[in-house]
Each structure stands twice: as structure tokens, then as C-alpha cells.
ROVEX-543885 format. One record per residue (C-alpha): residue number from 1; residue in three letters; z, x, y negated. Coordinates in nm, 4 decimals. Example, Ala and Ser with C-alpha at 12.3 -4.5 7.8 and 13.67 -1.06 7.14 Angstrom:
<rs>
R;1;ALA;0.7800;1.2300;0.4500
R;2;SER;0.7140;1.3670;0.1060
</rs>
This chain:
<rs>
R;1;MET;-4.7485;-2.2129;20.6530
R;2;ILE;-4.5904;-1.9001;20.6295
R;3;ALA;-4.8785;-1.7018;20.5725
R;4;SER;-4.9746;-1.9561;20.3579
R;5;GLY;-4.6933;-1.9391;20.1383
R;6;ARG;-4.7462;-1.5507;20.1062
R;7;THR;-5.0931;-1.6071;20.0013
R;8;LYS;-4.9449;-1.8730;19.7337
R;9;LYS;-4.7136;-1.6038;19.5855
R;10;SER;-4.9482;-1.3175;19.5847
R;11;LEU;-5.2322;-1.5331;19.4212
R;12;GLU;-4.9441;-1.6192;19.1352
R;13;ASN;-4.8300;-1.2774;19.0868
R;14;ILE;-5.1978;-1.1755;19.0426
R;15;VAL;-5.2662;-1.4666;18.7727
R;16;PHE;-4.9160;-1.3877;18.5545
R;17;GLY;-4.9827;-1.0103;18.6489
R;18;MET;-5.3418;-1.0205;18.4863
R;19;GLY;-5.1980;-1.2290;18.1620
R;20;ASN;-4.9483;-0.9430;18.1280
R;21;ARG;-5.2023;-0.6926;18.1264
R;22;VAL;-5.4302;-0.8604;17.9074
R;23;VAL;-5.1681;-0.8598;17.6472
R;24;LEU;-5.1069;-0.5171;17.7200
R;25;MET;-5.4427;-0.3918;17.6841
R;26;PHE;-5.5181;-0.6130;17.3390
R;27;PHE;-5.2439;-0.5256;17.1248
R;28;PRO;-5.2689;-0.1655;17.2026
R;29;PHE;-5.6017;-0.1470;17.1233
R;30;VAL;-5.5452;-0.2807;16.7958
R;31;ILE;-5.2588;-0.0915;16.7262
R;32;LYS;-5.4695;0.2638;16.7941
R;33;SER;-5.7449;0.1109;16.5529
R;34;LEU;-5.4931;0.0739;16.2855
R;35;LEU;-5.2961;0.4354;16.3786
R;36;ILE;-5.6187;0.5964;16.2997
R;37;SER;-5.7366;0.4156;16.0150
R;38;LYS;-5.3640;0.4091;15.8505
R;39;LEU;-5.2280;0.7509;15.9745
R;40;GLY;-5.4696;0.9530;16.1303
R;41;ALA;-5.5921;1.0670;16.4756
R;42;GLY;-5.2919;1.3365;16.4999
R;43;TYR;-5.0453;1.0278;16.5296
R;44;LEU;-5.2145;0.8921;16.7839
R;45;GLY;-5.2685;1.2016;16.9783
R;46;LEU;-4.8762;1.2487;16.9238
R;47;ASN;-4.8230;0.9093;17.0906
R;48;ASN;-4.9993;1.0111;17.3770
R;49;LEU;-4.8563;1.3141;17.4340
R;50;PHE;-4.5011;1.2123;17.4031
R;51;MET;-4.5904;0.9289;17.6501
R;52;SER;-4.7099;1.1750;17.8914
R;53;ILE;-4.3939;1.3920;17.8728
R;54;LEU;-4.1870;1.1231;17.9223
R;55;GLN;-4.3752;0.9936;18.2371
R;56;VAL;-4.3320;1.3579;18.3725
R;57;LEU;-3.9757;1.3262;18.3238
R;58;ASN;-3.9529;0.9993;18.4971
R;59;LEU;-3.9822;1.1834;18.8213
R;60;SER;-3.6215;1.1958;18.8134
R;61;GLU;-3.7042;0.8462;18.9411
R;62;LEU;-3.8051;1.0313;19.2837
R;63;GLY;-3.9443;0.6894;19.4172
R;64;ILE;-3.6107;0.5390;19.4734
R;65;GLY;-3.7190;0.2338;19.3635
R;66;THR;-4.0052;0.1903;19.5751
R;67;ALA;-3.7878;0.2870;19.8545
R;68;MET;-3.4882;0.0515;19.7779
R;69;VAL;-3.7686;-0.2454;19.7472
R;70;TYR;-3.8732;-0.1557;20.0853
R;71;SER;-3.5584;-0.1637;20.2436
R;72;MET;-3.5062;-0.5015;20.0823
R;73;TYR;-3.7926;-0.6799;20.2791
R;74;LYS;-3.6194;-0.7292;20.5809
R;75;PRO;-3.2849;-0.8682;20.4140
R;76;MET;-3.4555;-1.1008;20.1942
R;77;ALA;-3.7200;-1.2515;20.4450
R;78;GLU;-3.3939;-1.2981;20.6781
R;79;ASN;-3.1822;-1.4239;20.3634
R;80;ASP;-2.9495;-1.1571;20.4573
R;81;LYS;-2.7255;-1.1956;20.1187
R;82;LYS;-2.4591;-0.9338;20.2543
R;83;THR;-2.7121;-0.6482;20.3006
R;84;LEU;-2.9072;-0.7403;19.9506
R;85;GLN;-2.5559;-0.7211;19.7795
R;86;ALA;-2.4949;-0.3566;19.9141
R;87;LEU;-2.8172;-0.2464;19.8566
R;88;LEU;-2.8122;-0.4053;19.4968
R;89;LYS;-2.5077;-0.1864;19.4389
R;90;LEU;-2.6376;0.1137;19.5828
R;91;TYR;-2.9542;0.0742;19.3668
R;92;ARG;-2.7726;0.0278;19.0598
R;93;LYS;-2.6041;0.3620;19.1227
R;94;PHE;-2.8983;0.5230;19.1544
R;95;TYR;-3.0297;0.4371;18.8576
R;96;TYR;-2.7290;0.5033;18.6485
R;97;ILE;-2.7395;0.8771;18.7913
R;98;ILE;-3.1139;0.8806;18.7400
R;99;GLY;-3.0892;0.7504;18.3824
R;100;ALA;-2.8700;1.0587;18.3070
R;101;ILE;-3.0547;1.3023;18.4570
R;102;ILE;-3.3578;1.2023;18.2981
R;103;PHE;-3.1661;1.2386;17.9463
R;104;GLY;-3.0225;1.5714;17.9966
R;105;ILE;-3.3663;1.7055;18.0902
R;106;GLY;-3.5191;1.5548;17.7963
R;107;LEU;-3.2975;1.7049;17.5807
R;108;VAL;-3.3554;2.0077;17.7394
R;109;VAL;-3.7341;1.9873;17.6782
R;110;MET;-3.6800;1.8861;17.3211
R;111;PRO;-3.6724;2.2248;17.1652
R;112;PHE;-4.0158;2.3216;17.3347
R;113;ILE;-4.1942;2.0088;17.2004
R;114;LYS;-4.4053;2.2344;16.9404
R;115;GLN;-4.5163;2.4804;17.1799
R;116;LEU;-4.6917;2.1864;17.3841
R;117;ILE;-4.9357;2.1106;17.0409
R;118;ASN;-5.2386;2.3354;16.9944
R;119;GLY;-5.2872;2.3466;16.6100
R;120;ALA;-5.2071;2.1306;16.2975
R;121;TYR;-4.9761;1.8059;16.3783
R;122;PRO;-4.8335;1.5652;16.1111
R;123;GLU;-4.6424;1.7263;15.8528
R;124;ASP;-4.4461;1.4522;15.7500
R;125;ILE;-4.3020;1.3767;16.0992
R;126;ASN;-3.9924;1.5268;16.2527
R;127;LEU;-4.1089;1.5908;16.5986
R;128;TYR;-3.7485;1.6093;16.7512
R;129;LEU;-3.6604;1.2564;16.5825
R;130;LEU;-3.9554;1.1329;16.7159
R;131;TYR;-3.9400;1.2413;17.0597
R;132;LEU;-3.5854;1.1332;17.0376
R;133;ILE;-3.6626;0.7682;16.9817
R;134;TYR;-3.9277;0.8111;17.2936
R;135;LEU;-3.6393;0.9536;17.5176
R;136;ILE;-3.4154;0.6633;17.4492
R;137;ASN;-3.6805;0.3944;17.4925
R;138;THR;-3.7536;0.5863;17.8345
R;139;VAL;-3.3665;0.5715;17.9680
R;140;LEU;-3.2419;0.2663;17.8276
R;141;SER;-3.3870;0.0512;18.1442
R;142;TYR;-3.1742;0.2801;18.3657
R;143;PHE;-2.8472;0.2061;18.2273
R;144;LEU;-2.9285;-0.1602;18.1571
R;145;PHE;-3.0673;-0.3993;18.4451
R;146;ALA;-3.3962;-0.2455;18.5435
R;147;TYR;-3.2522;-0.2379;18.9314
R;148;LYS;-3.2459;-0.6054;18.9632
R;149;LYS;-3.5825;-0.5976;18.9054
R;150;SER;-3.6041;-0.5077;19.2910
R;151;LEU;-3.4695;-0.8810;19.3664
R;152;LEU;-3.8040;-1.0290;19.2356
R;153;GLU;-4.0019;-0.7851;19.4023
R;154;ALA;-3.9038;-0.7924;19.7455
R;155;SER;-3.9011;-1.1794;19.7224
R;156;GLN;-4.2543;-1.1725;19.5841
R;157;GLN;-4.1911;-1.3235;19.2512
R;158;ASN;-4.3258;-1.0501;19.0398
R;159;SER;-4.4849;-1.3283;18.8235
R;160;ILE;-4.1493;-1.3845;18.6700
R;161;GLU;-4.1330;-1.0274;18.5518
R;162;SER;-4.4890;-1.0498;18.4295
R;163;LYS;-4.3533;-1.3775;18.2078
R;164;ILE;-4.0698;-1.1725;18.0813
R;165;ASN;-4.2785;-0.8560;17.9794
R;166;THR;-4.5907;-1.0508;17.8086
R;167;ILE;-4.3723;-1.2620;17.5904
R;168;VAL;-4.1477;-0.9844;17.4863
R;169;SER;-4.4483;-0.7488;17.4402
R;170;ILE;-4.6557;-0.9879;17.2335
R;171;ILE;-4.3429;-1.0164;16.9723
R;172;MET;-4.3040;-0.6292;16.9766
R;173;TYR;-4.6791;-0.5843;16.9109
R;174;VAL;-4.6948;-0.8189;16.6488
R;175;CYS;-4.3664;-0.6482;16.4968
R;176;GLN;-4.5712;-0.3082;16.5057
R;177;ILE;-4.8871;-0.4490;16.3383
R;178;LEU;-4.7126;-0.5734;16.0496
R;179;ALA;-4.5065;-0.2640;16.0475
R;180;LEU;-4.8214;-0.0551;15.9999
R;181;LEU;-5.0168;-0.3062;15.7915
R;182;ILE;-4.7037;-0.3276;15.5466
R;183;THR;-4.5281;0.0061;15.5321
R;184;SER;-4.7706;0.2582;15.7060
R;185;ASN;-4.4545;0.4208;15.8196
R;186;TYR;-4.4462;0.5523;16.1917
R;187;TYR;-4.0372;0.5351;16.2411
R;188;ILE;-4.0352;0.1909;16.1440
R;189;PHE;-4.3490;0.1374;16.4006
R;190;ILE;-4.1883;0.3138;16.6798
R;191;ILE;-3.8178;0.1916;16.6544
R;192;PHE;-3.9233;-0.1583;16.7951
R;193;MET;-4.0384;0.0181;17.1396
R;194;PRO;-3.6661;0.0605;17.2384
R;195;LEU;-3.5889;-0.2852;17.0684
R;196;SER;-3.8074;-0.4431;17.2948
R;197;THR;-3.7221;-0.2515;17.6062
R;198;LEU;-3.3370;-0.3955;17.5447
R;199;VAL;-3.4524;-0.7494;17.5168
R;200;ILE;-3.6642;-0.7573;17.8529
R;201;ASN;-3.3550;-0.6008;18.0216
R;202;LEU;-3.1126;-0.8590;17.8775
R;203;LEU;-3.3509;-1.1229;17.9827
R;204;ARG;-3.4590;-1.0147;18.3345
R;205;ASN;-3.0666;-1.0002;18.3830
R;206;HIS;-3.0027;-1.3328;18.2663
R;207;THR;-3.3025;-1.4367;18.4444
R;208;VAL;-3.2216;-1.2987;18.8055
R;209;ASN;-2.8686;-1.4108;18.8080
R;210;LYS;-2.9810;-1.7465;18.7544
R;211;MET;-3.2106;-1.7386;19.0413
R;212;TYR;-2.9770;-1.5435;19.2645
R;213;PRO;-2.6008;-1.6000;19.1522
R;214;ASP;-2.4531;-1.5186;19.4931
R;215;ILE;-2.6388;-1.1825;19.5277
R;216;ILE;-2.4161;-0.9321;19.3059
R;217;CYS;-2.3401;-0.5878;19.3154
R;218;LYS;-2.0529;-0.5585;19.6141
R;219;GLY;-2.0455;-0.4087;19.9482
R;220;ASN;-2.1371;-0.0228;20.0871
R;221;VAL;-2.4682;0.0147;20.2669
R;222;ASP;-2.3895;0.1705;20.6289
R;223;LYS;-2.4796;0.5117;20.6739
R;224;GLU;-2.7661;0.4617;20.9055
R;225;HIS;-2.9263;0.2579;20.6438
R;226;ILE;-2.8807;0.5052;20.3831
R;227;HIS;-2.9897;0.7847;20.5890
R;228;ALA;-3.3225;0.5943;20.6350
R;229;ILE;-3.3100;0.5308;20.2188
R;230;TYR;-3.2848;0.9088;20.1897
R;231;LYS;-3.5464;0.9916;20.4322
R;232;ASN;-3.8113;0.7688;20.2678
R;233;VAL;-3.7209;0.8988;19.9050
R;234;ARG;-3.7186;1.2396;20.0183
R;235;ALA;-4.0849;1.1872;20.1339
R;236;LEU;-4.1357;0.9861;19.8096
R;237;ILE;-4.0630;1.2821;19.5954
R;238;GLY;-4.4034;1.4234;19.6681
R;239;HIS;-4.5902;1.1159;19.6156
R;240;ARG;-4.4480;1.0708;19.2906
R;241;ILE;-4.5054;1.4185;19.1818
R;242;GLY;-4.8635;1.3883;19.3036
R;243;THR;-4.9507;1.0604;19.0976
R;244;THR;-4.7487;1.1764;18.7882
R;245;ILE;-4.9301;1.5274;18.7657
R;246;ILE;-5.2756;1.3151;18.7778
R;247;THR;-5.2016;1.0910;18.5416
R;248;SER;-4.9763;1.2559;18.2541
R;249;ALA;-5.0508;1.6442;18.3200
R;250;ASP;-5.3916;1.5959;18.1687
R;251;ASN;-5.2792;1.5281;17.8196
R;252;ILE;-5.0139;1.7895;17.8126
R;253;VAL;-5.3309;2.0462;17.9287
R;254;ILE;-5.5537;1.9036;17.6332
R;255;SER;-5.2697;1.8927;17.3694
R;256;ALA;-5.1651;2.2427;17.4645
R;257;PHE;-5.5196;2.4098;17.5173
R;258;LEU;-5.7598;2.1912;17.3020
R;259;GLY;-5.5327;2.0052;17.0117
R;260;LEU;-5.4039;1.6751;16.9426
R;261;ASN;-5.7506;1.5429;16.7362
R;262;ILE;-5.9113;1.6013;17.0901
R;263;LEU;-5.6056;1.4516;17.2890
R;264;ALA;-5.6744;1.1675;17.0608
R;265;ILE;-6.0327;1.1121;17.1456
R;266;TYR;-5.9936;1.1456;17.4917
R;267;GLY;-5.6951;0.9055;17.5103
R;268;ASN;-5.8968;0.6557;17.3481
R;269;TYR;-6.1612;0.6531;17.6659
R;270;TYR;-5.8516;0.6983;17.9028
R;271;PHE;-5.7050;0.3979;17.7524
R;272;ILE;-5.9769;0.2033;17.8460
R;273;LEU;-5.9704;0.3373;18.1865
R;274;SER;-5.6371;0.3089;18.2735
R;275;SER;-5.5987;-0.0459;18.1198
R;276;LEU;-5.8614;-0.1179;18.3906
R;277;ILE;-5.6746;0.0312;18.6717
R;278;SER;-5.3548;-0.1236;18.5400
R;279;LEU;-5.5397;-0.4633;18.5658
R;280;VAL;-5.6847;-0.3774;18.9229
R;281;ALA;-5.3226;-0.2510;19.0027
R;282;ILE;-5.1847;-0.6019;18.9580
R;283;PHE;-5.3533;-0.7067;19.2732
R;284;TYR;-5.1502;-0.4318;19.4852
R;285;MET;-4.8311;-0.4700;19.3316
R;286;SER;-4.8778;-0.8637;19.4113
R;287;THR;-4.9483;-0.8310;19.7338
R;288;THR;-4.7269;-0.5629;19.8666
R;289;ALA;-4.4127;-0.7724;19.9393
R;290;SER;-4.6512;-0.9924;20.1074
R;291;ILE;-4.8109;-0.7551;20.2674
R;292;GLY;-4.4410;-0.6340;20.3967
R;293;ASN;-4.3696;-0.9574;20.5104
R;294;SER;-4.6748;-1.0141;20.7330
R;295;LEU;-4.6086;-0.6759;20.8620
R;296;ILE;-4.2642;-0.7727;20.9851
R;297;LYS;-4.3723;-1.1423;21.1074
R;298;ALA;-4.7621;-1.0985;21.2426
R;299;ASP;-4.9213;-0.8945;21.4725
R;300;GLU;-5.1151;-0.5895;21.4469
R;301;GLN;-5.4803;-0.8095;21.4934
R;302;LYS;-5.3806;-1.0411;21.2170
R;303;ASN;-5.2709;-0.7567;20.9997
R;304;PHE;-5.5989;-0.5853;21.0519
R;305;LYS;-5.7909;-0.8860;20.9497
R;306;ASP;-5.6099;-0.9151;20.6520
R;307;PHE;-5.6501;-0.5461;20.5672
R;308;LYS;-5.9943;-0.5797;20.5968
R;309;THR;-6.0646;-0.8597;20.3735
R;310;PHE;-5.8582;-0.7239;20.1051
R;311;ASN;-6.0151;-0.3881;20.1120
R;312;PHE;-6.3333;-0.5613;20.0980
R;313;LEU;-6.2343;-0.7687;19.7716
R;314;ASN;-6.0924;-0.4554;19.6391
R;315;ASN;-6.3944;-0.2572;19.6678
R;316;TRP;-6.6095;-0.5576;19.4965
R;317;LEU;-6.3831;-0.5439;19.2299
R;318;VAL;-6.3407;-0.1885;19.1897
R;319;GLY;-6.7111;-0.1506;19.2078
R;320;TRP;-6.7720;-0.4016;18.9478
R;321;PHE;-6.5317;-0.2639;18.6994
R;322;ALA;-6.6904;0.0727;18.7467
R;323;ILE;-7.0446;-0.0691;18.6786
R;324;CYS;-6.9099;-0.1868;18.3726
R;325;LEU;-6.7512;0.1448;18.2382
R;326;VAL;-7.0995;0.2988;18.2910
R;327;CYS;-7.2725;0.0230;18.1141
R;328;LEU;-7.0310;-0.0627;17.8257
R;329;TYR;-6.8046;0.2597;17.7518
R;330;GLN;-7.0355;0.4235;17.5054
R;331;PRO;-7.1621;0.0771;17.3239
R;332;PHE;-6.8163;-0.0245;17.2813
R;333;MET;-6.6777;0.3182;17.1548
R;334;LYS;-6.9192;0.3430;16.9024
R;335;ILE;-6.8259;0.0061;16.7414
R;336;TRP;-6.4266;0.0699;16.8092
R;337;MET;-6.4054;0.4332;16.6902
R;338;GLY;-6.7672;0.5247;16.5617
R;339;GLU;-6.9913;0.8241;16.6609
R;340;ASN;-6.7504;1.0699;16.5506
R;341;LEU;-6.5037;0.9932;16.7792
R;342;MET;-6.7088;0.9464;17.1026
R;343;LEU;-6.7512;1.1953;17.4174
R;344;PRO;-7.0714;1.2565;17.5585
R;345;PHE;-7.2271;1.0320;17.8174
R;346;HIS;-7.1882;1.2656;18.1269
R;347;MET;-6.8099;1.2093;18.0549
R;348;VAL;-6.8512;0.8272;18.0827
R;349;ILE;-7.0205;0.9093;18.4210
R;350;LEU;-6.7283;1.1074;18.5301
R;351;PHE;-6.4849;0.8352;18.4075
R;352;ALA;-6.6368;0.5745;18.6264
R;353;ILE;-6.6330;0.8035;18.9390
R;354;TYR;-6.2549;0.8770;18.8528
R;355;PHE;-6.1919;0.5334;18.8066
R;356;TYR;-6.3843;0.4614;19.1449
R;357;ALA;-6.2578;0.7594;19.3530
R;358;TRP;-5.9059;0.6692;19.2422
R;359;LEU;-5.8882;0.2531;19.3030
R;360;SER;-6.1415;0.2316;19.6178
R;361;ARG;-5.8700;0.3464;19.8359
R;362;ARG;-5.5377;0.1718;19.6755
R;363;ILE;-5.5711;-0.1157;19.9637
R;364;GLY;-5.5012;0.1787;20.2451
R;365;LEU;-5.1975;0.3100;19.9994
R;366;THR;-5.0950;-0.0452;19.9539
R;367;TYR;-5.0411;-0.0976;20.3467
R;368;LYS;-4.8703;0.2785;20.3661
R;369;ASP;-4.6261;0.1466;20.0871
R;370;ALA;-4.5351;-0.1956;20.2541
R;371;ALA;-4.5027;-0.0317;20.6062
R;372;GLY;-4.3084;0.2848;20.4552
R;373;LEU;-4.5306;0.5608;20.5744
R;374;TRP;-4.4543;0.8306;20.3323
R;375;GLN;-4.3037;1.0823;20.5488
R;376;GLU;-4.6297;1.0880;20.7701
R;377;ASP;-4.8105;1.2474;20.4808
R;378;PHE;-4.5271;1.4214;20.3165
R;379;TRP;-4.7255;1.7661;20.2193
R;380;LYS;-5.0507;1.5845;20.0920
R;381;PRO;-4.8888;1.5247;19.7252
R;382;TYR;-4.7875;1.8703;19.6777
R;383;ILE;-5.0733;2.0371;19.7677
R;384;GLY;-5.3065;1.7754;19.5973
R;385;SER;-5.0771;1.8508;19.2788
R;386;VAL;-5.0875;2.2455;19.3170
R;387;VAL;-5.4851;2.2130;19.3583
R;388;ASN;-5.5165;1.9599;19.0921
R;389;LEU;-5.3087;2.1514;18.8321
R;390;VAL;-5.5066;2.4914;18.9159
R;391;ILE;-5.8420;2.3216;18.8914
R;392;ASN;-5.7360;2.1360;18.5887
R;393;ILE;-5.6223;2.5123;18.3759
R;394;VAL;-5.9202;2.6679;18.4908
R;395;LEU;-6.1585;2.4082;18.4242
R;396;VAL;-6.0575;2.3201;18.0800
R;397;LYS;-6.0317;2.7059;17.9909
R;398;THR;-6.4157;2.7097;18.1181
R;399;ILE;-6.5926;2.3891;18.0555
R;400;GLY;-6.3500;2.2057;17.8282
R;401;ILE;-6.2494;1.8222;17.8506
R;402;GLU;-6.4681;1.7712;18.1521
R;403;GLY;-6.2638;1.9960;18.3694
R;404;VAL;-5.9673;1.7512;18.3490
R;405;VAL;-6.1374;1.4363;18.5082
R;406;ILE;-6.3495;1.6798;18.7700
R;407;SER;-6.0139;1.8263;18.8877
R;408;THR;-5.9037;1.4823;18.9456
R;409;ILE;-6.1764;1.3507;19.1144
R;410;ILE;-6.1832;1.6451;19.3648
R;411;VAL;-5.8249;1.6300;19.4606
R;412;MET;-5.8873;1.2224;19.5423
R;413;VAL;-6.2286;1.2535;19.7111
R;414;VAL;-6.1383;1.5914;19.9041
R;415;ILE;-5.7778;1.5888;19.9703
R;416;TYR;-5.6037;1.2310;19.9056
R;417;PHE;-5.8465;1.0006;20.0819
R;418;PRO;-5.9196;1.1909;20.3997
R;419;TRP;-5.5654;1.2776;20.4418
R;420;GLU;-5.4289;0.9284;20.3740
R;421;THR;-5.7020;0.7049;20.6079
R;422;LYS;-5.5779;0.9500;20.8689
R;423;VAL;-5.2091;0.8483;20.8452
R;424;LEU;-5.2776;0.4812;20.7648
R;425;PHE;-5.4791;0.4602;21.1274
R;426;THR;-5.2793;0.6844;21.3127
R;427;ASN;-4.9831;0.4772;21.2598
R;428;MET;-5.1005;0.1505;21.2151
R;429;PHE;-5.4644;0.0378;21.2790
R;430;GLN;-5.5178;0.2234;21.6035
R;431;GLY;-5.8859;0.2104;21.7174
R;432;GLY;-6.0104;0.0830;21.3643
R;433;LEU;-6.1144;0.4229;21.1677
R;434;LYS;-6.4737;0.4169;21.2310
R;435;GLU;-6.5217;0.0746;21.1437
R;436;TYR;-6.3073;0.1494;20.8267
R;437;CYS;-6.5118;0.4593;20.7148
R;438;LEU;-6.8605;0.2743;20.7544
R;439;LYS;-6.7645;-0.0127;20.5430
R;440;TYR;-6.5839;0.2445;20.2908
R;441;TYR;-6.8881;0.4546;20.2566
R;442;SER;-7.1113;0.1380;20.2770
R;443;TYR;-6.9251;-0.0148;19.9821
R;444;ALA;-6.9612;0.3067;19.7781
R;445;LEU;-7.3403;0.3229;19.8484
R;446;VAL;-7.4068;-0.0197;19.7341
R;447;THR;-7.2033;0.0489;19.4436
R;448;ILE;-7.4068;0.3241;19.3390
R;449;ILE;-7.7212;0.1543;19.3826
R;450;THR;-7.6007;-0.1630;19.2108
R;451;ALA;-7.4892;0.0820;18.9292
R;452;CYS;-7.8286;0.2418;18.9008
R;453;LEU;-7.9959;-0.1127;18.8761
R;454;THR;-7.7404;-0.2664;18.6227
R;455;TYR;-7.7524;0.0234;18.3694
R;456;TYR;-8.1703;0.0155;18.3999
R;457;VAL;-8.1735;-0.3655;18.3004
R;458;SER;-7.8935;-0.3062;18.0405
R;459;SER;-8.1229;-0.0082;17.8734
R;460;LEU;-8.3604;-0.2818;17.8127
R;461;ASN;-8.1686;-0.4536;17.5672
R;462;PRO;-8.3490;-0.4054;17.2325
R;463;PHE;-8.0114;-0.4957;17.0071
R;464;ASP;-7.7320;-0.2861;16.9345
R;465;GLY;-7.3959;-0.3142;16.7729
R;466;ILE;-7.1687;-0.6397;16.8575
R;467;VAL;-7.4893;-0.8584;16.9694
R;468;GLY;-7.6144;-0.5768;17.1839
R;469;LEU;-7.2684;-0.5046;17.3642
R;470;ILE;-7.2590;-0.8855;17.4333
R;471;ILE;-7.5918;-0.8851;17.5844
R;472;THR;-7.4826;-0.6087;17.8097
R;473;SER;-7.1315;-0.7578;17.9265
R;474;VAL;-7.3504;-1.0639;18.0089
R;475;ILE;-7.5743;-0.8397;18.2444
R;476;CYS;-7.2946;-0.6559;18.3653
R;477;CYS;-7.1248;-0.9719;18.4763
R;478;ILE;-7.4376;-1.1433;18.6545
R;479;VAL;-7.6160;-0.8218;18.7823
R;480;PRO;-7.3619;-0.6569;19.0222
R;481;ASN;-7.1993;-0.9883;19.1159
R;482;MET;-7.5416;-1.1183;19.2245
R;483;VAL;-7.6225;-0.8383;19.3993
R;484;PHE;-7.2680;-0.8016;19.5652
R;485;LEU;-7.3004;-1.1442;19.6591
R;486;ILE;-7.6579;-1.1291;19.8178
R;487;VAL;-7.5401;-0.8172;20.0278
R;488;TYR;-7.2129;-0.9665;20.1201
R;489;PHE;-7.2081;-1.3348;20.1719
R;490;LYS;-7.2995;-1.3190;20.5480
R;491;THR;-6.9849;-1.0762;20.6287
R;492;PRO;-6.7079;-1.1970;20.7838
R;493;GLU;-6.4752;-1.0487;20.5016
R;494;PHE;-6.6344;-1.2823;20.2710
R;495;LYS;-6.6360;-1.5888;20.4835
R;496;ASP;-6.2690;-1.5021;20.5331
R;497;PHE;-6.1633;-1.4813;20.1459
R;498;ILE;-6.3769;-1.8091;20.0894
R;499;GLU;-6.1703;-1.9735;20.3625
R;500;ARG;-5.8259;-1.8542;20.2182
R;501;LEU;-5.9575;-1.9643;19.8798
R;502;LYS;-6.0228;-2.3215;20.0026
R;503;ASN;-5.7054;-2.3329;20.1726
R;504;TYR;-5.5053;-2.2114;19.8491
R;505;CYS;-5.7299;-2.4748;19.6567
R;506;LYS;-5.6326;-2.7638;19.9063
R;507;GLU;-5.2457;-2.6826;19.8431
R;508;ALA;-5.2681;-2.6645;19.4808
R;509;VAL;-5.4112;-2.9867;19.4522
R;510;ILE;-5.1623;-3.1506;19.7033
R;511;LEU;-4.8980;-3.0085;19.4592
</rs>
């Protein structure tokens, strides 16, 4: 029954998380189109640059949120309210400090904004005022109630956060679209961002107070517990740096070396890629708390069986999306932005490899996070970050924008995946390394073969434009999943998934 409850919560979190992510994909897509048509590519490039700079500044968070949520798994499972109250108080203190650090560093960075832009930028924009609005939006949550999200995450109630974000985001996006259509004023457009952040935090605070009226910020965490948290934070600093450099530094490098217009084109492609990554990431975020709960209560054999099933489902989903990217990227970009704002097809291949290399390893990372195995690969993100940044700059100077994607693929395939896999199986699943590696590479091989087959079938499509895109989309839905079904339907992982699905459906009918 416990495992069944964990599965139910995970599936609910995934469903509502997916709904929120669809909203966060659709409306920005419309807004990007309006920004280019109403104001020009330069504004879109500025938006990408400022968001990337502030993501780097968010390094000040240093993984504290992840460490605190991890520390709440056990007291939440045991209903230890006293410990939860003390942790929440400590979490609030950390977030106040983090907000102040981000705001301070952000102000120090402000005078150097122009140096991060190669070439021209919109003349009617005050870069410093605009940057300040973005900065305020970033720090606002830290000074309000962002820390209360930890209770929702630790109790596997991510779906509530998704609902709040979805409703407020829809209202914000509608207001931004109206602002662009009616005024074409970028300042009016952007001011709705901090306003929505304010509303989200107020609603979260109200909701959490109603759900957990007895859990308030009081008491003190014992020194042993604080030491364990600090130890995890120290290890998470590097992991945070590694992820941020890979996801955010690229835009800064492109802006500094190639300019805002190239950044806008790259940003359109990366928006599609990152939207899919975020969509799949719901699967990981929604199951982390359930996995953490299972690691505490279930034995290693049961956890390894779950791990193999999750890994199988992840590779199916990630492989399918990667194939869709190969076949649909260019037809979609041609309709959306036109041929003048398109990258060559070999960039599409690189983006698809980037996507697969990034996400195919994420189930292992999810189990590492749930188990708190951050100290064990302490040096991995530092080495990966340095290598990525050096290769990034060298390749951008020599071969152009392709170098940004290639540098990330090299780091993920050569450094991150082997290191993470070794840590996971050394500390959690002893004896399963060979089986996992064989499965992983077989999944990758099946994905490559299926991608070639699907691309060939879609190339036979005689139609162009929206009709051609729809037909190719249907092909991408049918061909890869049929191949995967034929190849995998007899595997233990597929059978286990079907059994879990049947049990969940039975529970849903009873309820």
C-alpha cells in the first residue's frame, strides 16, 4: 500500500507538472514570436542574456534547497513536526542570506552589462534599468516565502506548486501579450514578471499555511544535523556550478563573441530544446521524493528493480523526443521564424545528441539526489565546468555557434556520465553496473536506428508547411513508439511498468 501511495503521488505530480510545463512552453512561444515581430530580434537576445546572467548569479543558492528538502524526507515520513519546524526556520534564514547575496552581486555586475554584448543593442532601452527589473524578479522569492516550497516537495505534493504556477503564469502571459499588442513597450511587458512572482509566493504561503498549520518556523536544528546539511551543501556547490555553466554560460559566450542577433536565433532553438528538457524533468522532480521515501523504507533489491523500470521509461521517453527533434525541428522553425532565422541541419543533429546525452543519464542522477550522494563525486562538476568553459570559448572562436553545443556534449559523455555511474553503483547498487551499462548502450543503439528509420519515412512526406508538419508529427508519434514496443514489450521493465499502470488504474476507479 505504501509503494502504491508513492506511485500515485508521483503520477499526480507528473500530470500536474506536465500541465504547468505545457503552459510554460506555449505562452513563451507566442511571446517570442511577438517580440521579434513587434520589437525585433535584439530584444529577444537581451531577454536571453539577462536570464542567463541571473541564472549564473543564482549560484548563490548553492544547492541549499536540495539539501534542505533531502533533510526533510525522514522527519516528513515520520511526522516529526518538531524537526520540520526547526528545519523550516533554518531554511528561511538561509534564503534571506541568499537573496541578499544575489542582490549584492547583481548590483556589482550591473556596470559591466554592456561589455557582455558584442555589437549593437536596442537604442531605446536603458540596459541598467531593465537589468534591475530582472534582478528584483530573481531575488523577490528569497525574501518572501520560497522556503515553504520545501514542505510541498518533501511531502510529494509538487502538484500543488504546479497548480499555483500554472494559474498565475497564464494570467501573467496574457497580460504580457496584451502589453505587446497594445503598447509595444518592453518596460510594460517586463513589469508583469516581478508582479507574478509576488502573487505566486503569496498564494504558496497561504496554501502551505492551510495544509500544515502546525509547522511554523521555530526551534533550532541540532549541531549534528546542521553539520550534515553543511556537508551536503558543500558538495552541492560544485554540482550547481556545473549545471549552471552548461545551461547558462552558453548564452553569455554567444552574446560576447557573436552578438545579440545570433543569440536570438540560437535562443529560439534552445527554447524548444529546454522546453522538452523541462517537460521530461517533471518526471524526475515528481519522483525524487517518492524515491527518497522508498530508499528509507524498502530493501535494495526492490529499489534496484524500481530503478531499472524508471530508467527504461526514461530512455523510451527521451529517445522518442530526440527522434522528434531530428524530424520536426527544421519544419517547425521554418513555419515559426522563417528561413532567415534558421540554423543549418547539422545543428539539429547536435541539439538532438545534446538532448539525449543530457537526459538519458538523469534517472541515475535522481537516485543520487534522493540518496544524498553529492559528496561522492565532489570534483566532477568542477572539472566538467572548467573543461566545458574552455572548450566552449575555443570552439566558438574557431568554428562558431556549433562549438557551444559540441563542448557540452563532450563533457556529458566523456566526464559526467562515467563518473556519475561509478558513484551510483559503488554506493547504492553494488553488482548491477554491468547490467546497467549494457541496457544503457542498447537503449542508445535502438534510439539511433529508430531515428534513422523515422527520418527516412518522414523524408517521404511530399507536403510542406503546416500540413507537412502535421503529417511528420503523426509519423514521429507512430514509428518510434511502434519500434520501441516491438523491441521492448517482452522485457521485465516493460512488464513491470504495465503492472504498475494496471494497479494505479484500479485505485483510480475505486476512488
